[in-house]
C-alpha positions in Angstrom: 11.2 10.9 7.2 9.9 14.0 9.5 8.5 11.6 11.8 12.0 10.3 13.3 12.1 12.2 16.1 8.8 11.6 17.0 9.6 7.9 16.6 12.0 8.2 19.7 9.7 10.0 21.6 6.7 7.6 21.1 8.9 5.0 22.5 9.3 6.5 25.5 5.8 7.4 25.8 4.5 3.7 25.1 5.6 2.6 28.4 2.3 4.1 29.4 0.5 1.6 27.5 0.2 -2.1 28.6 1.7 -3.3 25.5 4.9 -5.6 25.6 5.7 -5.5 22.0 9.2 -4.0 21.4 9.2 -0.2 19.9 9.6 -0.4 16.1 9.7 2.1 13.1 8.0 1.2 10.1 6.1 3.3 8.0 5.8 0.7 5.3 4.2 -2.4 7.2 1.5 -4.1 5.3 1.4 -1.3 2.6 0.8 -2.9 -1.0 4.0 -2.6 -3.1 4.3 -4.7 -6.5 1.7 -6.8 -8.4 2.1 -9.4 -9.7 4.1 -10.4 -7.2 8.0 -11.2 -8.1 8.2 -14.8 -9.5 4.3 -15.3 -9.6 3.1 -17.8 -11.8 -0.7 -18.6 -13.0 -1.0 -14.6 -13.8 -3.9 -13.9 -15.8 -3.5 -12.6 -19.5 -5.4 -9.4 -18.7 -3.3 -8.5 -15.7 -2.1 -5.1 -14.7 0.9 -3.9 -12.9 0.2 -2.2 -9.5 3.3 -0.2 -7.9 2.6 1.5 -4.6 4.8 4.2 -3.9 7.1 3.8 -6.8 9.2 6.6 -5.3 10.6 4.5 -2.8 11.7 1.7 -5.2 12.5 3.4 -8.2 14.6 6.2 -9.5 12.4 7.0 -12.9 8.9 5.2 -12.8 8.3 6.6 -16.2 10.8 4.5 -18.0 8.9 1.4 -17.0 8.6 -1.3 -20.0 7.1 -4.6 -19.9 8.9 -7.4 -21.9 7.0 -10.6 -22.9 7.8 -13.5 -25.0 7.0 -11.3 -28.1 8.7 -8.3 -27.1 7.7 -5.1 -25.4 4.3 -4.6 -24.3 2.3 -1.5 -25.0 0.9 -0.3 -21.7 -1.1 2.8 -20.6 -0.9 4.3 -17.1 -3.0 5.7 -14.5 -2.5 7.0 -11.1 -4.4 6.9 -8.1 -3.5 9.7 -5.6 -2.9 8.6 -2.3 -3.5 11.9 -1.4 -2.6 11.8 2.7 0.1 9.1 2.8 2.6 10.9 5.0 0.5 14.1 4.8 3.6 16.5 4.0 4.1 14.7 0.7 0.6 14.9 -0.8 1.6 16.1 -4.1 4.5 13.9 -4.9 3.4 11.4 -7.6 6.1 8.9 -6.4 4.2 8.0 -3.3 0.7 7.2 -5.0 -0.6 4.3 -6.7 0.5 3.7 -10.4 -1.5 1.1 -12.6 0.0 0.2 -15.9 -2.4 -1.5 -18.3 -1.6 -3.9 -21.3 -3.2 -2.7 -24.6 -3.8 -5.8 -25.7 -4.1 -9.1 -23.4 -0.6 -10.6 -22.6 0.9 -13.7 -24.4 1.4 -16.7 -22.3 5.1 -17.2 -21.0 7.6 -15.3 -19.0 7.5 -11.3 -18.7 10.0 -9.2 -17.4 9.5 -5.6 -15.7 12.3 -3.1 -16.8 12.8 0.2 -15.3 15.5 2.4 -16.1 16.9 -0.4 -18.2 17.1 -2.9 -15.4 15.0 -6.0 -15.3 13.6 -5.9 -11.8 11.1 -8.6 -11.5 9.3 -11.3 -13.6 6.3 -13.4 -13.7 4.7 -16.2 -15.8 1.7 -15.3 -17.7 -0.9 -18.1 -18.4 -3.5 -18.3 -21.6 -6.7 -17.4 -19.4 -8.1 -14.2 -18.3 -9.7 -13.6 -15.0 -13.0 -11.5 -15.1 -14.3 -12.5 -11.2 -14.3 -10.0 -9.0 -12.6 -10.6 -5.5 -15.1 -10.1 -2.4 -15.3 -7.0 -0.6 -12.9 -7.0 2.5 -14.7 -8.2 5.8 -13.5 -7.0 9.2 -12.9 -9.4 11.7 -11.9 -6.9 14.4 -11.0 -3.2 15.3 -8.3 -2.3 18.1 -7.1 0.9 19.3 -4.4 2.5 21.1 -4.4 6.2 22.1 -1.5 8.0 24.2 -1.6 11.8 24.6 -2.2 13.4 21.2 -1.7 10.6 19.1 -4.1 7.7 18.5 -4.2 4.6 16.0 -6.9 2.1 14.6 -5.7 -1.5 13.8 -8.2 -3.1 11.4 -8.0 -7.0 10.9 -9.6 -8.6 7.8 -11.2 -12.3 8.0 -9.1 -13.1 5.0 -5.9 -11.7 3.3 -6.5 -9.9 -0.1 -3.6 -8.6 -2.5 -5.0 -5.0 -2.8 -7.2 -3.4 -0.2 -8.3 0.1 -0.8 -9.1 2.2 2.3 -11.0 5.4 1.9 -11.5 8.0 4.3 -15.2 9.9 4.4 -14.9 13.4 3.0 -11.3 12.8 1.7 -11.2 10.3 -0.9 -13.0 9.4 -4.1 -12.0 6.4 -6.2 -13.1 5.7 -9.6 -12.6 2.0 -9.9 -13.5 1.7 -13.7 -11.0 4.6 -14.8 -8.5 3.3 -11.9 -8.0 7.0 -11.2 -9.4 9.5 -8.1 -7.8 9.6 -4.6 -7.8 7.0 -2.0 -6.5 6.8 1.7 -3.7 3.9 1.5 -3.8 0.6 -0.3 -3.1 -2.6 1.7 -1.8 -6.0 0.7 -2.8 -8.8 3.5 -5.2 -8.9 6.4 -4.0 -5.8 8.6 -4.0 -2.3 8.2 -3.1 0.7 10.2 -4.7 4.1 10.4 -3.7 7.1 12.6 -0.7 9.0 14.1 1.7 6.9 16.3 5.0 5.2 16.4 6.0 6.0 12.8 2.6 6.1 11.5 1.1 9.6 10.2 -1.7 8.8 7.9 -4.6 10.1 9.7 -4.1 13.1 12.4 -6.1 11.1 15.3 -5.5 11.7 18.9 -7.6 10.4 21.8 -11.3 11.1 21.3 -10.8 11.3 17.4 -13.5 10.0 15.1 -13.6 9.2 11.6 -15.6 6.9 9.1 -13.6 4.8 6.4 -14.7 2.2 3.8 -13.0 -0.8 2.4 -12.9 -2.3 -1.4 -10.5 -4.7 -3.2 -8.9 -5.2 -6.6 -7.3 -8.3 -8.0 -4.4 -8.0 -10.2 -6.6 -7.9 -13.3 -8.4 -4.9 -12.2 -11.8 -6.5 -11.4 -13.2 -4.5 -8.2 -15.2 -6.0 -5.5 -17.3 -3.1 -5.2 -17.4 -0.9 -1.7 -18.3 -2.1 1.5 -20.3 -0.2 4.4 -18.9 2.8 6.1 -17.0 2.1 9.3 -17.1 4.0 12.4 -13.6 4.3 14.0 -13.5 5.9 17.2 -10.0 6.5 19.1 -10.8 6.1 23.0 -10.0 8.6 25.4 -7.7 6.6 27.4 -4.9 4.0 26.5 -5.8 0.7 25.3 -4.3 -2.0 23.2 -4.9 -3.2 19.9 -5.2 -7.3 19.4 -2.1 -7.5 18.0 0.7 -5.4 16.6 2.8 -6.2 13.6 6.4 -7.3 13.9 9.5 -5.1 13.1 10.4 -5.3 9.4 13.6 -2.8 9.8 12.7 -0.6 7.1 13.0 2.7 8.8 16.0 3.5 6.8 13.9 3.1 3.8 11.4 5.4 5.1 13.9 8.1 5.9 15.9 7.8 2.6 12.5 8.2 0.6 13.6 5.7 -1.8 16.0 2.7 -2.8 18.7 3.4 -5.2 19.3 0.7 -7.5 22.5 -0.6 -8.1 23.9 0.2 -11.4 25.9 -1.9 -13.9 29.6 -2.0 -13.7 29.8 -0.4 -17.3 27.9 2.5 -15.9 30.3 3.4 -13.7 
């Protein structure tokens, strides 16, 4: 996106760090995208649809429909504002977290998600609800890098979770009951990145920067873990290397274009 030229500069500056990882550009690494996952089975009857950054995936998320064994499912939707994902785009709803909640429990069987008239993904629902909240995310390690006017924090969890919400002190306010409010980022898995660096821009961090964050988690049914303790993040004054860097996923084109255009049926052409 607007960070494309900075990516090239950062790749050259990275030589100052003792990091043998190849340069990569991937704004989307680790961010939660779609839940239930495409092809998932054993999905609980009280599941919700979670779509993060829908503007990158769909042309018109407002057209979303869920079709179950008995036909279309009535849905309500709420939006959680990821208000500093790529800070130049704070007011674009397509870069937020959208949650679609069925009005009634889902019937057992196959369900298809249809967006803009096209079947996009499906999952299978079982005849049982899930009311057990997930555990609060636990941090295993925090690593840092700093290079001139840029810095990053790498947070690794003890176990992966499908939806990990990161809030930054003074800039967020999540209401887990109404599924509304503001958050920093929503992640999937066991790694998350925070700061400004090689194709990363979700906190204006540099050497010496300080902030505090807290973590919580949702499961696909919307059960909330409760909030963890506030965690201090301090970008070091000198260059240091995080415990690990994620591999490249080659999504720079996706990040630059802003969204993936879905193929049309031949009849639409």
